[in-house]
C-alpha positions as CSV (number, residue, x, y, z in Angstrom):
1,M,0.0,0.0,0.0
2,S,1.9,3.0,-1.2
3,R,0.0,5.8,-2.8
4,V,-3.7,6.7,-2.8
5,A,-5.8,4.5,-5.1
6,R,-8.1,6.5,-7.3
7,R,-11.8,5.9,-7.3
8,G,-12.6,4.0,-10.5
9,K,-15.8,5.8,-11.5
10,P,-17.2,9.2,-10.5
11,A,-20.7,9.5,-9.3
12,A,-23.3,10.6,-11.8
13,A,-23.7,14.4,-12.1
14,D,-27.4,14.2,-11.2
15,A,-27.1,11.8,-8.3
16,P,-28.7,13.0,-5.1
17,A,-26.5,14.3,-2.4
18,D,-25.2,11.5,-0.2
19,K,-26.0,12.2,3.4
20,T,-23.9,9.3,4.7
21,P,-20.8,10.5,6.5
22,P,-17.5,9.7,4.7
23,R,-16.2,6.2,5.5
24,S,-13.1,7.9,7.0
25,V,-15.3,9.4,9.7
26,I,-16.7,6.0,10.5
27,E,-13.6,3.9,10.3
28,P,-10.4,4.8,8.6
29,I,-9.2,1.2,8.2
30,E,-12.4,0.2,6.4
31,D,-12.2,3.3,4.3
32,I,-8.6,2.4,3.2
33,R,-9.7,-1.2,2.3
34,A,-12.7,0.0,0.3
35,S,-10.7,2.6,-1.5
36,F,-8.0,0.3,-2.6
37,I,-10.1,-2.8,-3.4
38,D,-13.8,-1.8,-4.1
39,D,-13.1,1.6,-5.7
40,F,-9.8,0.7,-7.5
41,Q,-8.9,-2.9,-7.9
42,K,-12.5,-4.3,-8.5
43,V,-13.3,-1.4,-10.8
44,R,-10.3,-2.2,-13.1
45,I,-11.4,-5.8,-13.1
46,A,-15.0,-4.9,-14.0
47,Q,-13.6,-2.8,-16.9
48,G,-12.0,-6.0,-18.3
49,E,-8.6,-6.3,-16.6
50,K,-7.3,-9.8,-17.2
51,P,-5.6,-11.3,-15.4
52,A,-6.6,-9.5,-12.3
53,E,-3.7,-7.5,-10.8
54,R,-2.7,-6.4,-7.4
55,A,-4.3,-3.2,-6.0
56,V,-0.8,-1.6,-5.9
57,F,2.7,-2.4,-7.0
58,R,1.3,-3.9,-10.1
59,K,4.4,-3.7,-12.4
60,Q,6.6,-6.7,-11.7
61,H,10.2,-6.2,-12.7
62,G,11.6,-9.5,-11.8
63,A,11.5,-12.5,-9.5
64,A,14.5,-14.4,-8.0
65,K,15.4,-17.0,-5.4
66,G,17.9,-16.6,-2.7
67,R,18.8,-17.3,0.9
68,L,18.5,-15.2,4.1
69,T,20.9,-15.9,7.0
70,V,21.2,-14.2,10.3
71,D,24.5,-12.3,10.4
72,R,27.2,-13.5,12.8
73,D,27.5,-9.9,14.0
74,C,23.8,-9.5,14.8
75,P,23.6,-8.4,18.5
76,A,22.1,-11.0,20.8
77,A,19.3,-8.5,21.8
78,L,18.1,-8.5,18.2
79,R,18.0,-12.2,17.7
80,V,14.3,-12.4,18.4
81,G,11.5,-14.2,16.4
82,L,12.6,-14.5,12.8
83,W,16.1,-13.5,13.7
84,A,16.5,-16.3,16.2
85,G,16.0,-18.9,13.4
86,G,17.0,-19.5,9.8
87,P,18.7,-19.7,7.4
88,Y,15.6,-19.3,5.2
89,S,15.0,-20.0,1.6
90,V,13.6,-16.9,-0.1
91,W,11.6,-16.0,-3.2
92,M,11.6,-12.2,-3.9
93,R,9.7,-9.8,-6.1
94,W,10.7,-6.4,-7.4
95,S,8.0,-4.1,-8.5
96,S,6.8,-0.5,-9.1
97,D,3.7,1.1,-7.8
98,A,2.4,1.6,-11.4
99,P,0.4,-0.1,-14.1
100,P,2.4,-2.8,-16.0
101,D,2.6,-0.6,-19.2
102,T,4.1,2.4,-17.4
103,P,7.7,3.1,-18.5
104,D,10.3,2.7,-15.8
105,Q,11.4,6.3,-16.6
106,K,8.3,7.5,-14.8
107,N,10.2,7.0,-11.6
108,N,7.5,5.3,-9.6
109,T,8.1,4.0,-6.1
110,L,9.9,0.6,-6.0
111,G,8.8,-2.3,-3.9
112,F,10.9,-5.2,-2.8
113,A,9.0,-8.2,-1.2
114,L,10.6,-11.3,0.3
115,K,8.9,-14.5,1.2
116,L,10.8,-16.6,3.7
117,F,10.3,-20.4,3.9
118,G,11.0,-22.7,6.8
119,V,9.7,-20.3,9.5
120,A,8.9,-22.0,12.8
121,G,5.7,-21.0,14.6
122,A,2.3,-19.5,13.8
123,T,2.2,-16.1,12.2
124,L,-0.2,-13.2,12.6
125,A,-1.6,-13.6,9.0
126,T,-5.3,-13.5,8.7
127,D,-5.1,-16.3,6.1
128,N,-3.1,-19.5,6.5
129,P,-1.4,-18.5,9.8
130,L,0.1,-21.9,10.3
131,A,2.0,-21.9,7.1
132,S,5.8,-22.0,7.5
133,T,6.3,-18.8,5.7
134,A,6.9,-15.1,6.6
135,D,7.0,-12.0,4.5
136,L,9.2,-8.9,4.6
137,I,8.1,-5.9,2.6
138,F,10.3,-2.9,1.6
139,Q,10.2,0.1,-0.6
140,N,12.8,2.6,-1.7
141,S,11.8,5.3,0.7
142,D,12.4,5.4,4.5
143,I,9.4,7.7,5.1
144,F,5.7,7.6,4.0
145,F,3.7,10.4,2.5
146,V,1.1,10.5,5.3
147,D,1.5,10.0,9.0
148,N,-1.2,7.5,9.9
149,A,-4.3,5.6,8.8
150,R,-6.7,8.5,9.5
151,D,-4.7,10.8,7.1
152,M,-4.6,8.0,4.6
153,A,-8.3,7.6,4.7
154,A,-8.8,11.4,4.4
155,I,-7.5,11.3,0.8
156,S,-9.6,8.5,-0.6
157,S,-10.9,10.6,-3.5
158,D,-9.5,13.1,-5.9
159,V,-11.3,16.0,-4.2
160,E,-10.3,15.0,-0.7
161,E,-6.7,14.4,-1.8
162,T,-6.5,17.9,-3.4
163,R,-7.8,19.5,-0.2
164,F,-5.4,17.4,2.0
165,M,-2.4,18.2,-0.2
166,A,-3.2,21.9,-0.2
167,V,-2.8,21.9,3.6
168,H,-0.2,19.2,4.0
169,L,2.6,20.4,1.7
170,R,5.0,18.0,3.3
171,S,3.1,15.1,1.8
172,T,3.5,16.5,-1.7
173,Q,7.3,16.9,-1.1
174,I,7.5,13.3,0.2
175,L,5.7,11.9,-2.9
176,Q,8.2,13.7,-5.1
177,E,11.0,12.1,-3.1
178,M,9.4,8.7,-3.4
179,A,9.3,8.9,-7.2
180,R,13.0,9.4,-7.6
181,A,14.8,7.5,-10.4
182,E,16.9,4.3,-9.7
183,D,19.6,3.1,-12.0
184,S,19.3,-0.5,-10.9
185,L,17.1,-2.7,-8.7
186,L,20.3,-4.1,-7.2
187,S,21.8,-0.7,-6.2
188,A,18.6,0.8,-4.7
189,R,18.3,1.1,-0.9
190,Y,15.1,-0.3,0.5
191,S,13.4,0.4,3.8
192,S,10.6,-1.2,5.8
193,T,9.4,2.5,6.0
194,L,7.2,1.6,9.0
195,P,8.4,0.2,12.4
196,Y,8.1,-3.3,13.7
197,A,8.4,-5.0,17.1
198,L,11.6,-6.7,17.8
199,G,10.7,-8.6,21.0
200,D,10.6,-5.9,23.6
201,L,12.3,-3.4,21.2
202,V,11.1,-1.5,18.2
203,A,12.9,-1.1,14.9
204,K,12.9,-0.1,11.3
205,F,14.8,-2.2,8.8
206,R,16.7,-1.5,5.6
207,L,18.3,-3.5,2.8
208,I,21.4,-2.1,1.2
209,A,23.7,-3.7,-1.4
210,E,26.6,-5.4,0.3
211,T,29.0,-4.3,-2.5
212,P,28.4,-1.0,-4.3
213,L,27.5,-1.5,-8.0
214,V,28.7,0.3,-11.0
215,T,25.6,1.6,-12.7
216,E,24.7,3.5,-15.8
217,P,21.9,6.1,-16.3
218,P,18.6,4.6,-17.4
219,G,18.4,3.8,-21.1
220,A,15.5,4.3,-23.5
221,S,13.9,1.0,-22.9
222,P,10.6,1.3,-20.9
223,N,11.6,-1.8,-19.0
224,Y,15.3,-1.0,-18.3
225,L,15.0,-2.1,-14.6
226,A,14.0,-5.7,-15.6
227,E,16.6,-5.8,-18.3
228,D,19.4,-4.6,-15.9
229,L,18.3,-7.2,-13.3
230,R,18.3,-10.0,-15.9
231,K,21.8,-9.1,-17.1
232,R,23.3,-8.7,-13.6
233,L,21.9,-12.0,-12.2
234,A,22.9,-13.9,-15.3
235,A,26.5,-12.6,-14.8
236,G,26.9,-13.5,-11.2
237,P,25.6,-13.5,-7.6
238,T,24.9,-10.5,-5.5
239,S,23.9,-9.8,-1.9
240,F,22.1,-7.3,0.4
241,L,22.7,-6.5,4.1
242,L,19.6,-6.3,6.3
243,E,20.1,-3.9,9.1
244,A,17.9,-2.6,12.0
245,Q,17.5,0.9,13.4
246,L,16.2,0.9,17.0
247,F,13.5,3.1,18.5
248,V,14.9,5.8,20.9
249,D,11.8,7.8,22.0
250,D,8.7,9.1,20.3
251,S,10.1,12.6,19.8
252,V,13.0,11.5,17.5
253,T,11.8,8.0,16.3
254,P,8.0,8.2,16.3
255,I,6.0,5.1,15.7
256,D,2.8,6.5,14.2
257,R,4.1,9.6,12.4
258,A,5.4,8.0,9.2
259,T,6.4,11.2,7.5
260,E,9.1,11.8,10.0
261,R,12.5,10.3,9.3
262,W,14.5,8.3,11.9
263,E,17.9,9.9,11.6
264,E,20.9,7.6,11.4
265,A,22.8,10.1,13.6
266,V,20.2,9.5,16.4
267,S,19.9,5.8,15.9
268,P,22.6,4.0,13.9
269,F,21.9,0.8,11.9
270,R,23.0,-2.5,13.3
271,P,23.6,-5.8,11.4
272,V,20.8,-8.4,11.4
273,A,21.0,-10.7,8.3
274,R,22.4,-11.2,4.9
275,L,20.4,-11.8,1.7
276,E,22.3,-13.8,-0.8
277,I,21.0,-13.9,-4.4
278,P,22.8,-16.5,-6.6
279,A,23.4,-16.2,-10.3
280,Q,20.3,-17.3,-12.1
281,D,18.2,-16.9,-15.2
282,I,15.2,-15.0,-14.1
283,D,13.5,-15.7,-17.4
284,Q,13.4,-19.5,-16.9
285,D,9.9,-21.0,-17.5
286,G,7.4,-20.3,-14.8
287,Q,9.7,-18.2,-12.5
288,A,8.0,-14.9,-13.0
289,A,4.5,-16.4,-13.0
290,Y,5.3,-18.3,-9.7
291,V,6.2,-15.1,-7.8
292,E,3.4,-13.1,-9.5
293,G,1.0,-15.6,-8.0
294,L,2.3,-15.2,-4.4
295,A,0.7,-13.0,-1.9
296,F,2.7,-10.8,0.5
297,S,1.6,-9.2,3.7
298,P,3.6,-7.5,6.5
299,W,1.4,-9.4,9.0
300,R,2.7,-12.7,7.8
301,T,5.3,-12.7,10.5
302,L,5.8,-13.9,14.1
303,R,4.2,-12.0,17.0
304,E,7.7,-11.0,18.2
305,N,8.2,-9.2,14.8
306,R,4.7,-7.7,14.4
307,P,4.1,-4.4,12.5
308,L,3.3,-1.3,14.5
309,G,1.2,1.8,13.9
310,S,-2.2,2.5,12.4
311,I,-1.0,2.2,8.8
312,A,0.2,-1.3,9.6
313,D,-3.2,-2.0,11.1
314,A,-4.9,-1.0,7.9
315,R,-2.5,-3.2,5.9
316,R,-3.6,-6.2,7.9
317,I,-7.0,-6.0,6.4
318,A,-6.3,-4.6,2.9
319,Y,-3.4,-6.8,1.8
320,P,-5.1,-10.3,2.2
321,A,-8.4,-8.9,0.9
322,S,-6.7,-7.7,-2.3
323,A,-4.8,-11.0,-2.7
324,A,-8.0,-13.0,-2.3
325,V,-9.8,-11.0,-5.0
326,R,-6.9,-11.4,-7.4
327,R,-6.1,-15.1,-6.8
328,S,-9.7,-16.1,-6.9
329,L,-10.4,-14.5,-10.3
330,N,-7.1,-15.8,-11.7
331,G,-7.7,-19.4,-10.5
332,Q,-4.6,-19.3,-8.3
333,S,-4.2,-21.2,-5.1
334,M,-5.5,-19.4,-2.0
335,Q,-3.0,-21.3,0.2
336,E,0.5,-20.4,1.1
337,P,3.1,-22.7,-0.5
338,D,4.6,-25.3,1.9
339,T,7.9,-25.4,0.1
340,P,9.7,-23.0,-2.2
341,R,9.5,-23.6,-6.0
């Protein structure tokens, strides 16, 4: 869930005035679910979208397999939940928050989702909680464009968004930051953006390339990100470092004010794990389709690593609901896979 989903069809000009209070007044979490799924995803499907796509992060750039291992330098206090286990087999998906035919040069927000296999214990997922999988979700921005779920619900239509942005100029600035260009999916820096529990601690996470890559400016191809990924993984392995940034106090590392950056000078990053991506042909038969059929949710995790804040609470409802719509219409399995492909 990245940007505000547009309503799929405006009300008729001669429709009577609706006396019902806006959904955001009643319940912001339900308003967010309805905006993304009923007013956006389902409208596209009704207009003939086949196969049905995700509500957001629709353009898949590539899918790869890998391995996630807790780093030997990970502090003992951080070895909680997921980080007390492993190593994990991983399937990962790179995407943009854009329709599939959008050129990569449009500089839309990047998403990076990881599905971990071999997780011990029940998760907090609302679907298949006993599956031995967990999900990690990142994007190439360490801040979000609204603070909380109530602000997110307040811009669920074009009119409401225009009014909100006119007052909240910081949101417009952040959206511009989130749409920055990236030369390569493997050189981008990814963040959990929102905080998570870490046992009794609270942390944000990031993924950074272990070895800096030599990159070139984007070419003319509308799919240059996928082409670069294909070329680099065919040539050899690569890896990312997963690091944690710990909560200090709500004045400098706020939990439910997502527009505020946790400064590294206030809370430095600490090593947690290493994501190894072996050399591979990401175009081999079925690989892209396999990952496109997976569903990712930040709540598919252990209680010790649960997401925090009101935006995370909204995602708990919206993510599985969107996945159920898409997978049902596409004839895909509604179950989590027991083992990696």
